[in-house]
Each structure stands twice: as structure tokens, then as C-alpha cells.
N, C-alpha and C positions, 0 to 999 in steps of 0.2 A: 679704518672701517667706519668712520663717522657717516659715510654715505648711507649706511644701513639704519641709522637712527631716524630716517625719513618715515613719515606716517604712511607713505605709499608702499614702502617695503613691508611694513607691518600689516597693512590691509591686504596686500597680495599674499603674504604668508598665511594669514588667517583664512583667506578664501581659497587656499591651495592653488594659487595661480602662478607660483614661481616654478621655473624650470629646475630640474634636479640640482644642477651646479649652483644656481642662485640660492636654492633652499639650503644647501649644505653650507654655503658662505654665510647665510643669514643665521643658521643654527650656531655656527662658530661665533658669530657676533653676539648672539644671546648668551653664550658662555662667559663673555667678558663685559657685557653691558647690563648692569642690574636694572637700569631704567626701562630698557626695551623688554627684558625678561619679565619685569613686573607688569608691563602693558599686555604682553602675550598671556601671562598667567591670569590677569584680571578678565581679559576678554574671553578666554576659554572657560573660566569659572562662571562667568555670566551666561555663556551659551549652554553649558552643561552643568548646572548646579548640583544635579543628583550625584555626580562623581565626587563632589567635594563636601558632602554631608558628613558631619562628624557624629558618629553614633557612640554614645557612652555605654560601655558595657561594664557593669560592676558585678562581681561575683561575691556573694556573701558566704563566708566560710565560718561556721560556728566553732567555738572552742572544742566542742565535742568532736566535730569533724577533724579538727587538727590533731586532737589526741589519738583518734583512730588511725591517722596517717603515720604516727610514730616517727616524725621527722626530727632529725637532729638540727640544731640551730644553724649550722653551716649549710644545710640543704634548703633552707627557706629562702626563696627569692622574692623580692618585692617587685611587683609589676605595676607600673603607673598607667 
């Protein structure tokens, strides 16, 4: 499948110019080729950066809130 590492395939894929069968083969190639996958990921991220924004959400829980919840130690789950 090294034929699919060609920049032409990448460009055609990104412009949605591949026929269905070729697109399926290229997607199969992306599953096994980390270099091509990275190129597709980077190009998509550059085109649609709003989909890739990381929003940090922190919830502050006070000791008082925890006491009111009356959770047992095994029920507390740490979320990163």
C-alpha cells in the first residue's frame, strides 16, 4: 500500500475527490500508516481548529460539599 503514501492521494482525500472504493482503500491505509494519518490529522486540524480546542473544565468542590454528599471512600472517583 505504499502507493497511498503519495501526496496526491492525500490531497485528493482532503478535497473529497476520491471515488468511494479509493477512499475506502485510503482509509484502510491510514489505519496502518502513522505518517499519513498524522498528515491527515494535521491538515484537518489546521482547516477546522475549532473542533480541536481543548477547554479545561475544573469543578471546585469544597470540603463542606463533600461532607454533605456523605460519600464513602470507595465511591469517590478521581476525574482528570
